[in-house]
All heavy atoms as TSV, in Angstrom:
chain	resi	resn	atom	element	x	y	z
A	1	MET	N	N	0.850	-1.177	0.000
A	1	MET	CA	C	0.000	0.000	0.000
A	1	MET	C	C	0.886	1.228	0.000
A	1	MET	O	O	1.797	1.347	0.822
A	1	MET	CB	C	-0.906	-0.054	1.232
A	1	MET	CG	C	-1.861	1.084	1.339
A	1	MET	SD	S	-3.302	0.714	0.353
A	1	MET	CE	C	-4.289	2.107	0.686
A	2	ALA	N	N	0.646	2.124	-0.939
A	2	ALA	CA	C	1.431	3.355	-1.031
A	2	ALA	C	C	1.040	4.286	0.105
A	2	ALA	O	O	-0.042	4.181	0.684
A	2	ALA	CB	C	1.191	4.030	-2.368
A	3	ASN	N	N	1.927	5.212	0.405
A	3	ASN	CA	C	1.582	6.148	1.473
A	3	ASN	C	C	0.514	7.123	0.976
A	3	ASN	O	O	0.378	7.355	-0.215
A	3	ASN	CB	C	2.827	6.863	2.020
A	3	ASN	CG	C	3.452	7.809	1.013
A	3	ASN	OD1	O	2.741	8.403	0.209
A	3	ASN	ND2	N	4.763	7.956	1.062
A	4	PRO	N	N	-0.267	7.679	1.894
A	4	PRO	CA	C	-1.395	8.542	1.500
A	4	PRO	C	C	-0.966	9.769	0.701
A	4	PRO	O	O	-1.683	10.194	-0.208
A	4	PRO	CB	C	-2.020	8.953	2.833
A	4	PRO	CG	C	-1.582	7.910	3.802
A	4	PRO	CD	C	-0.257	7.431	3.320
A	5	PHE	N	N	0.179	10.340	1.007
A	5	PHE	CA	C	0.638	11.524	0.282
A	5	PHE	C	C	0.903	11.190	-1.182
A	5	PHE	O	O	0.488	11.922	-2.083
A	5	PHE	CB	C	1.896	12.097	0.947
A	5	PHE	CG	C	2.381	13.366	0.316
A	5	PHE	CD1	C	1.654	14.545	0.445
A	5	PHE	CD2	C	3.558	13.388	-0.425
A	5	PHE	CE1	C	2.086	15.709	-0.147
A	5	PHE	CE2	C	3.991	14.549	-1.023
A	5	PHE	CZ	C	3.262	15.716	-0.877
A	6	GLN	N	N	1.566	10.064	-1.428
A	6	GLN	CA	C	1.842	9.641	-2.808
A	6	GLN	C	C	0.530	9.331	-3.536
A	6	GLN	O	O	0.367	9.676	-4.704
A	6	GLN	CB	C	2.752	8.415	-2.809
A	6	GLN	CG	C	3.095	7.939	-4.209
A	6	GLN	CD	C	3.941	6.676	-4.191
A	6	GLN	OE1	O	4.270	6.161	-3.123
A	6	GLN	NE2	N	4.271	6.190	-5.370
A	7	PHE	N	N	-0.394	8.686	-2.830
A	7	PHE	CA	C	-1.686	8.372	-3.428
A	7	PHE	C	C	-2.408	9.640	-3.862
A	7	PHE	O	O	-2.940	9.723	-4.976
A	7	PHE	CB	C	-2.539	7.591	-2.428
A	7	PHE	CG	C	-3.934	7.322	-2.900
A	7	PHE	CD1	C	-4.188	6.362	-3.872
A	7	PHE	CD2	C	-5.012	8.039	-2.376
A	7	PHE	CE1	C	-5.467	6.121	-4.311
A	7	PHE	CE2	C	-6.290	7.803	-2.816
A	7	PHE	CZ	C	-6.527	6.840	-3.783
A	8	LEU	N	N	-2.438	10.643	-3.010
A	8	LEU	CA	C	-3.109	11.899	-3.354
A	8	LEU	C	C	-2.428	12.596	-4.524
A	8	LEU	O	O	-3.104	13.203	-5.360
A	8	LEU	CB	C	-3.165	12.821	-2.135
A	8	LEU	CG	C	-4.118	12.367	-1.029
A	8	LEU	CD1	C	-4.005	13.292	0.176
A	8	LEU	CD2	C	-5.536	12.312	-1.529
A	9	GLN	N	N	-1.114	12.516	-4.599
A	9	GLN	CA	C	-0.399	13.098	-5.741
A	9	GLN	C	C	-0.792	12.398	-7.035
A	9	GLN	O	O	-0.994	13.049	-8.064
A	9	GLN	CB	C	1.116	12.992	-5.534
A	9	GLN	CG	C	1.685	14.005	-4.581
A	9	GLN	CD	C	3.190	13.837	-4.425
A	9	GLN	OE1	O	3.717	12.725	-4.536
A	9	GLN	NE2	N	3.882	14.936	-4.157
A	10	GLU	N	N	-0.906	11.071	-6.986
A	10	GLU	CA	C	-1.281	10.322	-8.184
A	10	GLU	C	C	-2.735	10.616	-8.589
A	10	GLU	O	O	-3.042	10.730	-9.772
A	10	GLU	CB	C	-1.084	8.828	-7.946
A	10	GLU	CG	C	0.383	8.435	-7.839
A	10	GLU	CD	C	0.577	6.980	-7.485
A	10	GLU	OE1	O	-0.418	6.216	-7.421
A	10	GLU	OE2	O	1.741	6.599	-7.253
A	11	VAL	N	N	-3.597	10.747	-7.599
A	11	VAL	CA	C	-4.991	11.086	-7.891
A	11	VAL	C	C	-5.065	12.457	-8.547
A	11	VAL	O	O	-5.766	12.655	-9.540
A	11	VAL	CB	C	-5.842	11.052	-6.604
A	11	VAL	CG1	C	-7.206	11.693	-6.834
A	11	VAL	CG2	C	-6.007	9.625	-6.126
A	12	ARG	N	N	-4.339	13.394	-8.012
A	12	ARG	CA	C	-4.323	14.753	-8.572
A	12	ARG	C	C	-3.776	14.737	-10.005
A	12	ARG	O	O	-4.290	15.415	-10.893
A	12	ARG	CB	C	-3.477	15.646	-7.683
A	12	ARG	CG	C	-3.590	17.081	-8.009
A	12	ARG	CD	C	-2.827	17.885	-6.990
A	12	ARG	NE	N	-3.221	19.271	-7.094
A	12	ARG	CZ	C	-2.880	20.195	-6.252
A	12	ARG	NH1	N	-2.151	19.892	-5.211
A	12	ARG	NH2	N	-3.268	21.429	-6.425
A	13	SER	N	N	-2.726	13.935	-10.221
A	13	SER	CA	C	-2.133	13.826	-11.554
A	13	SER	C	C	-3.140	13.241	-12.549
A	13	SER	O	O	-3.271	13.739	-13.671
A	13	SER	CB	C	-0.885	12.957	-11.487
A	13	SER	OG	O	-0.398	12.662	-12.763
A	14	GLU	N	N	-3.848	12.195	-12.142
A	14	GLU	CA	C	-4.840	11.579	-13.031
A	14	GLU	C	C	-6.031	12.506	-13.260
A	14	GLU	O	O	-6.573	12.567	-14.354
A	14	GLU	CB	C	-5.307	10.242	-12.451
A	14	GLU	CG	C	-4.255	9.155	-12.489
A	14	GLU	CD	C	-3.797	8.787	-13.889
A	14	GLU	OE1	O	-4.655	8.719	-14.802
A	14	GLU	OE2	O	-2.597	8.594	-14.078
A	15	ALA	N	N	-6.452	13.212	-12.227
A	15	ALA	CA	C	-7.590	14.123	-12.364
A	15	ALA	C	C	-7.273	15.262	-13.320
A	15	ALA	O	O	-8.170	15.783	-13.990
A	15	ALA	CB	C	-7.989	14.672	-10.998
A	16	SER	N	N	-6.019	15.646	-13.399
A	16	SER	CA	C	-5.657	16.733	-14.320
A	16	SER	C	C	-5.730	16.286	-15.781
A	16	SER	O	O	-5.787	17.118	-16.680
A	16	SER	CB	C	-4.259	17.261	-13.994
A	16	SER	OG	O	-3.278	16.297	-14.317
A	17	LYS	N	N	-5.759	14.978	-16.020
A	17	LYS	CA	C	-5.844	14.449	-17.386
A	17	LYS	C	C	-7.276	14.393	-17.907
A	17	LYS	O	O	-7.501	14.172	-19.092
A	17	LYS	CB	C	-5.244	13.042	-17.444
A	17	LYS	CG	C	-3.769	12.989	-17.136
A	17	LYS	CD	C	-3.284	11.557	-17.145
A	17	LYS	CE	C	-1.841	11.463	-16.693
A	17	LYS	NZ	N	-1.398	10.058	-16.630
A	18	VAL	N	N	-8.246	14.582	-17.017
A	18	VAL	CA	C	-9.655	14.506	-17.411
A	18	VAL	C	C	-9.980	15.670	-18.338
A	18	VAL	O	O	-9.645	16.814	-18.055
A	18	VAL	CB	C	-10.574	14.542	-16.176
A	18	VAL	CG1	C	-12.032	14.617	-16.596
A	18	VAL	CG2	C	-10.326	13.326	-15.297
A	19	VAL	N	N	-10.651	15.359	-19.436
A	19	VAL	CA	C	-11.075	16.391	-20.380
A	19	VAL	C	C	-12.572	16.588	-20.182
A	19	VAL	O	O	-13.378	15.710	-20.477
A	19	VAL	CB	C	-10.788	15.968	-21.838
A	19	VAL	CG1	C	-11.271	17.031	-22.807
A	19	VAL	CG2	C	-9.304	15.706	-22.013
A	20	TRP	N	N	-12.943	17.733	-19.628
A	20	TRP	CA	C	-14.338	18.023	-19.361
A	20	TRP	C	C	-15.005	18.572	-20.612
A	20	TRP	O	O	-14.393	19.293	-21.384
A	20	TRP	CB	C	-14.460	19.042	-18.229
A	20	TRP	CG	C	-13.957	18.492	-16.936
A	20	TRP	CD1	C	-12.742	18.701	-16.378
A	20	TRP	CD2	C	-14.646	17.595	-16.066
A	20	TRP	NE1	N	-12.631	18.015	-15.207
A	20	TRP	CE2	C	-13.773	17.327	-14.984
A	20	TRP	CE3	C	-15.901	17.001	-16.081
A	20	TRP	CZ2	C	-14.134	16.488	-13.941
A	20	TRP	CZ3	C	-16.250	16.166	-15.035
A	20	TRP	CH2	C	-15.385	15.917	-13.983
A	21	PRO	N	N	-16.282	18.233	-20.827
A	21	PRO	CA	C	-16.993	18.760	-21.997
A	21	PRO	C	C	-17.238	20.260	-21.840
A	21	PRO	O	O	-17.341	20.771	-20.733
A	21	PRO	CB	C	-18.307	17.988	-22.000
A	21	PRO	CG	C	-18.500	17.541	-20.601
A	21	PRO	CD	C	-17.135	17.358	-20.024
A	22	THR	N	N	-17.349	20.906	-22.983
A	22	THR	CA	C	-17.652	22.340	-22.959
A	22	THR	C	C	-19.123	22.533	-22.600
A	22	THR	O	O	-19.912	21.587	-22.601
A	22	THR	CB	C	-17.388	22.976	-24.334
A	22	THR	OG1	O	-18.291	22.399	-25.282
A	22	THR	CG2	C	-15.953	22.775	-24.779
A	23	ARG	N	N	-19.473	23.761	-22.309
A	23	ARG	CA	C	-20.869	24.066	-21.975
A	23	ARG	C	C	-21.782	23.729	-23.150
A	23	ARG	O	O	-22.863	23.176	-22.977
A	23	ARG	CB	C	-20.981	25.544	-21.613
A	23	ARG	CG	C	-22.368	25.980	-21.216
A	23	ARG	CD	C	-22.375	27.445	-20.807
A	23	ARG	NE	N	-23.670	27.873	-20.375
A	23	ARG	CZ	C	-24.094	27.837	-19.122
A	23	ARG	NH1	N	-23.297	27.373	-18.183
A	23	ARG	NH2	N	-25.297	28.248	-18.812
A	24	ARG	N	N	-21.336	24.025	-24.351
A	24	ARG	CA	C	-22.134	23.745	-25.552
A	24	ARG	C	C	-22.353	22.240	-25.718
A	24	ARG	O	O	-23.469	21.794	-26.012
A	24	ARG	CB	C	-21.424	24.327	-26.772
A	24	ARG	CG	C	-22.196	24.165	-28.062
A	24	ARG	CD	C	-21.509	24.920	-29.215
A	24	ARG	NE	N	-22.307	24.882	-30.400
A	24	ARG	CZ	C	-22.201	23.928	-31.348
A	24	ARG	NH1	N	-21.302	22.982	-31.222
A	24	ARG	NH2	N	-22.985	23.960	-32.405
A	25	GLU	N	N	-21.290	21.456	-25.549
A	25	GLU	CA	C	-21.411	20.004	-25.665
A	25	GLU	C	C	-22.377	19.445	-24.609
A	25	GLU	O	O	-23.177	18.555	-24.902
A	25	GLU	CB	C	-20.053	19.335	-25.507
A	25	GLU	CG	C	-19.107	19.576	-26.653
A	25	GLU	CD	C	-17.703	19.093	-26.375
A	25	GLU	OE1	O	-17.300	19.021	-25.189
A	25	GLU	OE2	O	-16.993	18.784	-27.353
A	26	THR	N	N	-22.303	19.986	-23.411
A	26	THR	CA	C	-23.183	19.537	-22.337
A	26	THR	C	C	-24.639	19.862	-22.662
A	26	THR	O	O	-25.527	19.021	-22.462
A	26	THR	CB	C	-22.788	20.193	-21.006
A	26	THR	OG1	O	-21.415	19.883	-20.735
A	26	THR	CG2	C	-23.643	19.693	-19.869
A	27	LEU	N	N	-24.893	21.057	-23.168
A	27	LEU	CA	C	-26.262	21.446	-23.516
A	27	LEU	C	C	-26.810	20.600	-24.666
A	27	LEU	O	O	-27.969	20.179	-24.641
A	27	LEU	CB	C	-26.319	22.930	-23.872
A	27	LEU	CG	C	-26.117	23.890	-22.700
A	27	LEU	CD1	C	-26.044	25.332	-23.205
A	27	LEU	CD2	C	-27.218	23.734	-21.675
A	28	ILE	N	N	-25.994	20.354	-25.673
A	28	ILE	CA	C	-26.428	19.544	-26.815
A	28	ILE	C	C	-26.732	18.122	-26.366
A	28	ILE	O	O	-27.772	17.541	-26.716
A	28	ILE	CB	C	-25.367	19.560	-27.934
A	28	ILE	CG1	C	-25.324	20.936	-28.592
A	28	ILE	CG2	C	-25.642	18.466	-28.960
A	28	ILE	CD1	C	-24.188	21.108	-29.579
A	29	THR	N	N	-25.841	17.544	-25.577
A	29	THR	CA	C	-26.041	16.175	-25.098
A	29	THR	C	C	-27.280	16.089	-24.219
A	29	THR	O	O	-28.079	15.154	-24.347
A	29	THR	CB	C	-24.804	15.700	-24.317
A	29	THR	OG1	O	-23.652	15.831	-25.146
A	29	THR	CG2	C	-24.942	14.260	-23.885
A	30	SER	N	N	-27.468	17.057	-23.336
A	30	SER	CA	C	-28.654	17.068	-22.474
A	30	SER	C	C	-29.927	17.195	-23.299
A	30	SER	O	O	-30.939	16.528	-23.020
A	30	SER	CB	C	-28.573	18.210	-21.474
A	30	SER	OG	O	-27.451	18.054	-20.642
A	31	GLY	N	N	-29.895	18.046	-24.315
A	31	GLY	CA	C	-31.051	18.200	-25.196
A	31	GLY	C	C	-31.384	16.908	-25.920
A	31	GLY	O	O	-32.562	16.542	-26.055
A	32	LEU	N	N	-30.353	16.200	-26.384
A	32	LEU	CA	C	-30.594	14.932	-27.069
A	32	LEU	C	C	-31.159	13.886	-26.122
A	32	LEU	O	O	-32.023	13.088	-26.515
A	32	LEU	CB	C	-29.297	14.423	-27.711
A	32	LEU	CG	C	-28.812	15.223	-28.910
A	32	LEU	CD1	C	-27.451	14.734	-29.373
A	32	LEU	CD2	C	-29.817	15.124	-30.039
A	33	VAL	N	N	-30.693	13.880	-24.881
A	33	VAL	CA	C	-31.228	12.939	-23.900
A	33	VAL	C	C	-32.705	13.224	-23.649
A	33	VAL	O	O	-33.534	12.303	-23.626
A	33	VAL	CB	C	-30.421	12.998	-22.585
A	33	VAL	CG1	C	-31.132	12.255	-21.465
A	33	VAL	CG2	C	-29.022	12.436	-22.785
A	34	VAL	N	N	-33.057	14.496	-23.471
A	34	VAL	CA	C	-34.457	14.862	-23.252
A	34	VAL	C	C	-35.300	14.463	-24.468
A	34	VAL	O	O	-36.402	13.917	-24.325
A	34	VAL	CB	C	-34.587	16.372	-22.945
A	34	VAL	CG1	C	-36.031	16.826	-22.994
A	34	VAL	CG2	C	-33.956	16.693	-21.603
A	35	LEU	N	N	-34.792	14.707	-25.664
A	35	LEU	CA	C	-35.507	14.344	-26.887
A	35	LEU	C	C	-35.733	12.835	-26.970
A	35	LEU	O	O	-36.839	12.384	-27.304
A	35	LEU	CB	C	-34.722	14.837	-28.107
A	35	LEU	CG	C	-35.371	14.649	-29.455
A	35	LEU	CD1	C	-36.610	15.534	-29.563
A	35	LEU	CD2	C	-34.387	14.993	-30.551
A	36	MET	N	N	-34.726	12.049	-26.654
A	36	MET	CA	C	-34.864	10.594	-26.703
A	36	MET	C	C	-35.829	10.090	-25.636
A	36	MET	O	O	-36.589	9.142	-25.879
A	36	MET	CB	C	-33.498	9.909	-26.550
A	36	MET	CG	C	-32.603	10.080	-27.754
A	36	MET	SD	S	-33.366	9.510	-29.292
A	36	MET	CE	C	-33.550	7.778	-28.955
A	37	VAL	N	N	-35.824	10.702	-24.464
A	37	VAL	CA	C	-36.764	10.312	-23.409
A	37	VAL	C	C	-38.195	10.597	-23.865
A	37	VAL	O	O	-39.096	9.771	-23.674
A	37	VAL	CB	C	-36.438	11.037	-22.085
A	37	VAL	CG1	C	-37.570	10.913	-21.093
A	37	VAL	CG2	C	-35.145	10.493	-21.494
A	38	LEU	N	N	-38.414	11.756	-24.463
A	38	LEU	CA	C	-39.749	12.086	-24.972
A	38	LEU	C	C	-40.170	11.113	-26.069
A	38	LEU	O	O	-41.324	10.650	-26.085
A	38	LEU	CB	C	-39.780	13.515	-25.489
A	38	LEU	CG	C	-39.720	14.609	-24.433
A	38	LEU	CD1	C	-39.581	15.980	-25.092
A	38	LEU	CD2	C	-40.941	14.562	-23.546
A	39	ALA	N	N	-39.267	10.805	-26.988
A	39	ALA	CA	C	-39.588	9.872	-28.073
A	39	ALA	C	C	-39.914	8.489	-27.523
A	39	ALA	O	O	-40.890	7.847	-27.948
A	39	ALA	CB	C	-38.432	9.798	-29.070
A	40	ALA	N	N	-39.130	8.029	-26.559
A	40	ALA	CA	C	-39.378	6.708	-25.974
A	40	ALA	C	C	-40.700	6.694	-25.216
A	40	ALA	O	O	-41.458	5.717	-25.292
A	40	ALA	CB	C	-38.229	6.309	-25.050
A	41	SER	N	N	-40.991	7.757	-24.495
A	41	SER	CA	C	-42.241	7.782	-23.731
A	41	SER	C	C	-43.447	7.806	-24.663
A	41	SER	O	O	-44.438	7.119	-24.408
A	41	SER	CB	C	-42.271	8.970	-22.769
A	41	SER	OG	O	-42.252	10.185	-23.469
A	42	ILE	N	N	-43.364	8.559	-25.746
A	42	ILE	CA	C	-44.469	8.583	-26.722
A	42	ILE	C	C	-44.637	7.207	-27.355
A	42	ILE	O	O	-45.753	6.702	-27.500
A	42	ILE	CB	C	-44.224	9.670	-27.785
A	42	ILE	CG1	C	-44.387	11.056	-27.161
A	42	ILE	CG2	C	-45.172	9.510	-28.972
A	42	ILE	CD1	C	-43.926	12.201	-28.038
A	43	PHE	N	N	-43.522	6.569	-27.701
A	43	PHE	CA	C	-43.576	5.222	-28.280
A	43	PHE	C	C	-44.270	4.252	-27.336
A	43	PHE	O	O	-45.170	3.499	-27.734
A	43	PHE	CB	C	-42.160	4.728	-28.602
A	43	PHE	CG	C	-42.093	3.280	-28.969
A	43	PHE	CD1	C	-42.481	2.857	-30.225
A	43	PHE	CD2	C	-41.658	2.343	-28.044
A	43	PHE	CE1	C	-42.425	1.513	-30.568
A	43	PHE	CE2	C	-41.594	1.000	-28.376
A	43	PHE	CZ	C	-41.985	0.581	-29.639
A	44	PHE	N	N	-43.874	4.264	-26.067
A	44	PHE	CA	C	-44.458	3.316	-25.122
A	44	PHE	C	C	-45.919	3.627	-24.810
A	44	PHE	O	O	-46.712	2.709	-24.568
A	44	PHE	CB	C	-43.625	3.235	-23.844
A	44	PHE	CG	C	-42.344	2.464	-24.040
A	44	PHE	CD1	C	-41.123	3.090	-23.914
A	44	PHE	CD2	C	-42.363	1.119	-24.374
A	44	PHE	CE1	C	-39.943	2.387	-24.108
A	44	PHE	CE2	C	-41.200	0.405	-24.575
A	44	PHE	CZ	C	-39.975	1.038	-24.440
A	45	VAL	N	N	-46.308	4.881	-24.837
A	45	VAL	CA	C	-47.720	5.222	-24.652
A	45	VAL	C	C	-48.530	4.674	-25.818
A	45	VAL	O	O	-49.606	4.084	-25.625
A	45	VAL	CB	C	-47.911	6.746	-24.508
A	45	VAL	CG1	C	-49.363	7.140	-24.696
A	45	VAL	CG2	C	-47.411	7.219	-23.156
A	46	VAL	N	N	-48.033	4.848	-27.031
A	46	VAL	CA	C	-48.747	4.353	-28.222
A	46	VAL	C	C	-48.852	2.826	-28.185
A	46	VAL	O	O	-49.927	2.261	-28.425
A	46	VAL	CB	C	-48.047	4.842	-29.511
A	46	VAL	CG1	C	-48.583	4.128	-30.736
A	46	VAL	CG2	C	-48.195	6.346	-29.646
A	47	VAL	N	N	-47.764	2.158	-27.865
A	47	VAL	CA	C	-47.786	0.688	-27.802
A	47	VAL	C	C	-48.734	0.228	-26.697
A	47	VAL	O	O	-49.528	-0.701	-26.891
A	47	VAL	CB	C	-46.366	0.130	-27.577
A	47	VAL	CG1	C	-46.398	-1.355	-27.242
A	47	VAL	CG2	C	-45.505	0.378	-28.804
A	48	ASP	N	N	-48.684	0.873	-25.541
A	48	ASP	CA	C	-49.551	0.497	-24.425
A	48	ASP	C	C	-51.018	0.667	-24.794
A	48	ASP	O	O	-51.842	-0.213	-24.514
A	48	ASP	CB	C	-49.205	1.345	-23.201
A	48	ASP	CG	C	-49.991	0.937	-21.984
A	48	ASP	OD1	O	-49.991	-0.263	-21.639
A	48	ASP	OD2	O	-50.610	1.833	-21.362
A	49	GLN	N	N	-51.363	1.775	-25.419
A	49	GLN	CA	C	-52.751	2.005	-25.810
A	49	GLN	C	C	-53.186	1.000	-26.875
A	49	GLN	O	O	-54.321	0.505	-26.855
A	49	GLN	CB	C	-52.934	3.439	-26.316
A	49	GLN	CG	C	-52.766	4.483	-25.242
A	49	GLN	CD	C	-53.742	4.295	-24.103
A	49	GLN	OE1	O	-54.923	4.078	-24.303
A	49	GLN	NE2	N	-53.235	4.383	-22.895
A	50	GLY	N	N	-52.297	0.690	-27.801
A	50	GLY	CA	C	-52.622	-0.306	-28.825
A	50	GLY	C	C	-52.871	-1.675	-28.218
A	50	GLY	O	O	-53.843	-2.373	-28.579
A	51	LEU	N	N	-52.033	-2.081	-27.292
A	51	LEU	CA	C	-52.243	-3.368	-26.627
A	51	LEU	C	C	-53.514	-3.358	-25.789
A	51	LEU	O	O	-54.245	-4.344	-25.736
A	51	LEU	CB	C	-51.032	-3.712	-25.743
A	51	LEU	CG	C	-49.750	-4.067	-26.487
A	51	LEU	CD1	C	-48.598	-4.210	-25.511
A	51	LEU	CD2	C	-49.933	-5.333	-27.296
A	52	ARG	N	N	-53.795	-2.232	-25.133
A	52	ARG	CA	C	-55.020	-2.120	-24.333
A	52	ARG	C	C	-56.251	-2.295	-25.217
A	52	ARG	O	O	-57.182	-3.023	-24.876
A	52	ARG	CB	C	-55.074	-0.767	-23.634
A	52	ARG	CG	C	-56.270	-0.621	-22.698
A	52	ARG	CD	C	-56.340	0.759	-22.083
A	52	ARG	NE	N	-56.569	1.808	-23.076
A	52	ARG	CZ	C	-57.776	2.138	-23.551
A	52	ARG	NH1	N	-58.850	1.503	-23.144
A	52	ARG	NH2	N	-57.897	3.103	-24.435
A	53	LEU	N	N	-56.247	-1.633	-26.367
A	53	LEU	CA	C	-57.378	-1.759	-27.296
A	53	LEU	C	C	-57.498	-3.179	-27.828
A	53	LEU	O	O	-58.608	-3.723	-27.933
A	53	LEU	CB	C	-57.230	-0.775	-28.446
A	53	LEU	CG	C	-57.437	0.695	-28.099
A	53	LEU	CD1	C	-57.072	1.579	-29.278
A	53	LEU	CD2	C	-58.871	0.940	-27.658
A	54	ALA	N	N	-56.379	-3.804	-28.178
A	54	ALA	CA	C	-56.406	-5.155	-28.715
A	54	ALA	C	C	-56.926	-6.154	-27.686
A	54	ALA	O	O	-57.776	-6.994	-27.994
A	54	ALA	CB	C	-55.000	-5.555	-29.179
A	55	VAL	N	N	-56.462	-6.038	-26.451
A	55	VAL	CA	C	-56.930	-6.942	-25.403
A	55	VAL	C	C	-58.406	-6.691	-25.112
A	55	VAL	O	O	-59.193	-7.636	-24.924
A	55	VAL	CB	C	-56.067	-6.784	-24.126
A	55	VAL	CG1	C	-56.704	-7.517	-22.941
A	55	VAL	CG2	C	-54.657	-7.304	-24.364
A	56	GLY	N	N	-58.802	-5.424	-25.113
A	56	GLY	CA	C	-60.217	-5.116	-24.893
A	56	GLY	C	C	-61.101	-5.710	-25.950
A	56	GLY	O	O	-62.176	-6.249	-25.661
A	57	MET	N	N	-60.675	-5.648	-27.217
A	57	MET	CA	C	-61.468	-6.218	-28.303
A	57	MET	C	C	-61.529	-7.741	-28.166
A	57	MET	O	O	-62.582	-8.345	-28.405
A	57	MET	CB	C	-60.898	-5.817	-29.658
A	57	MET	CG	C	-61.168	-4.370	-29.986
A	57	MET	SD	S	-60.902	-3.870	-31.691
A	57	MET	CE	C	-59.248	-4.355	-32.039
A	58	LEU	N	N	-60.420	-8.366	-27.822
A	58	LEU	CA	C	-60.418	-9.830	-27.648
A	58	LEU	C	C	-61.341	-10.255	-26.509
A	58	LEU	O	O	-62.044	-11.260	-26.611
A	58	LEU	CB	C	-58.989	-10.324	-27.375
A	58	LEU	CG	C	-58.045	-10.356	-28.564
A	58	LEU	CD1	C	-56.642	-10.708	-28.117
A	58	LEU	CD2	C	-58.540	-11.353	-29.600
A	59	LEU	N	N	-61.345	-9.481	-25.431
A	59	LEU	CA	C	-62.204	-9.833	-24.306
A	59	LEU	C	C	-63.677	-9.638	-24.657
A	59	LEU	O	O	-64.530	-10.401	-24.205
A	59	LEU	CB	C	-61.834	-9.004	-23.078
A	59	LEU	CG	C	-60.499	-9.340	-22.428
A	59	LEU	CD1	C	-60.175	-8.371	-21.308
A	59	LEU	CD2	C	-60.490	-10.785	-21.938
A	60	ARG	N	N	-63.978	-8.627	-25.483
A	60	ARG	CA	C	-65.352	-8.409	-25.900
A	60	ARG	C	C	-65.842	-9.530	-26.834
A	60	ARG	O	O	-67.021	-9.856	-26.852
A	60	ARG	CB	C	-65.498	-7.055	-26.588
A	60	ARG	CG	C	-65.821	-5.958	-25.584
A	60	ARG	CD	C	-66.142	-4.643	-26.261
A	60	ARG	NE	N	-65.047	-3.722	-25.913
A	60	ARG	CZ	C	-64.207	-3.158	-26.772
A	60	ARG	NH1	N	-64.335	-3.358	-28.057
A	60	ARG	NH2	N	-63.242	-2.372	-26.360
A	61	LEU	N	N	-64.918	-10.092	-27.614
A	61	LEU	CA	C	-65.308	-11.208	-28.504
A	61	LEU	C	C	-65.718	-12.429	-27.718
A	61	LEU	O	O	-66.541	-13.227	-28.169
A	61	LEU	CB	C	-64.133	-11.561	-29.428
A	61	LEU	CG	C	-63.815	-10.605	-30.564
A	61	LEU	CD1	C	-62.573	-11.092	-31.305
A	61	LEU	CD2	C	-64.992	-10.507	-31.519
A	62	GLY	N	N	-65.141	-12.607	-26.548
A	62	GLY	CA	C	-65.450	-13.799	-25.743
A	62	GLY	C	C	-66.741	-13.701	-24.973
A	62	GLY	O	O	-67.178	-14.678	-24.373
A	63	GLN	N	N	-67.404	-12.579	-24.985
A	63	GLN	CA	C	-68.661	-12.434	-24.212
A	63	GLN	C	C	-69.834	-12.961	-24.962
A	63	GLN	O	O	-70.142	-12.933	-26.032
A	63	GLN	CB	C	-68.891	-10.980	-23.838
A	63	GLN	CG	C	-67.919	-10.500	-22.816
A	63	GLN	CD	C	-68.187	-9.036	-22.435
A	63	GLN	OE1	O	-68.985	-8.353	-23.053
A	63	GLN	NE2	N	-67.514	-8.581	-21.414
């Protein structure tokens, strides 16, 4: 086990290598995530309603 001082130096050295996204990149990525969430939610609502209607029709046929 390395001593704590050396460990902190290595952590600091590695952290300095991190390349953070720009504000523009962050906004674009966040916008795309929101867009995909909306698209997925609309898709699942449509599929859910379609299955609900199909099951309802099948149950009505059995009466």
